[in-house]
C-alpha positions in Angstrom: 57.8 -87.4 -82.2 55.7 -90.5 -82.8 56.7 -94.2 -82.8 55.4 -97.0 -84.9 55.8 -100.4 -83.4 53.6 -103.4 -84.3 51.0 -101.1 -85.7 50.6 -99.0 -82.6 51.2 -95.3 -82.8 51.8 -93.0 -79.8 53.9 -90.4 -78.3 57.2 -91.1 -76.6 56.3 -88.3 -74.2 53.4 -90.3 -72.7 55.7 -93.3 -72.1 58.2 -90.9 -70.4 55.5 -89.6 -68.1 54.4 -93.1 -67.2 58.0 -93.9 -66.2 58.3 -90.5 -64.4 55.2 -91.2 -62.3 56.7 -94.3 -60.7 59.1 -92.3 -58.5 56.6 -90.0 -56.9 54.2 -92.9 -56.5 56.7 -94.9 -54.5 57.7 -91.7 -52.6 54.1 -91.0 -51.5 53.7 -94.6 -50.3 56.9 -94.4 -48.3 56.0 -91.0 -46.8 52.6 -92.0 -45.5 53.6 -95.5 -44.5 56.5 -94.2 -42.4 54.4 -91.4 -41.1 51.7 -93.7 -39.8 54.4 -96.0 -38.3 56.0 -93.0 -36.5 52.6 -91.8 -35.2 52.0 -95.3 -33.8 55.3 -95.3 -32.0 55.0 -91.7 -30.6 51.3 -90.6 -30.5 52.3 -87.4 -28.6 54.2 -86.2 -31.6 51.4 -86.9 -34.1 50.8 -83.3 -34.9 54.4 -82.6 -35.8 54.7 -85.8 -37.7 51.5 -85.1 -39.7 52.6 -81.6 -40.7 56.0 -82.9 -41.8 54.3 -85.7 -43.7 52.1 -83.3 -45.6 55.1 -81.1 -46.5 56.9 -84.1 -47.8 53.8 -85.2 -49.7 53.5 -81.7 -51.4 57.2 -81.8 -52.4 56.9 -85.3 -53.8 53.7 -84.5 -55.7 55.4 -81.4 -57.2 57.8 -83.8 -59.0 54.8 -85.6 -60.5 53.2 -82.4 -61.7 56.5 -81.3 -63.3 56.6 -84.8 -64.9 53.1 -84.3 -66.4 54.0 -80.9 -67.8 57.4 -81.8 -69.4 56.0 -84.0 -72.2 53.9 -81.1 -73.4 56.9 -78.7 -73.2 59.4 -81.1 -75.0 56.8 -83.3 -76.8 57.0 -81.6 -80.2 
């Protein structure tokens, strides 16, 4: 599906992915910001916090990867 607005053509799917990337972007920022803060408060637990931080990062990035694939699946 293609839109024509003010002489600009494009795919609605690309706009949808742009909106879908906002959530994981905010999530990654929160994960790493809070992880660094937690490591500063409890340095002895840095290893556990870091591993949990990377697991959360991977799950959050999975949403972004799903978001980049969906416009291709439902785009036409």
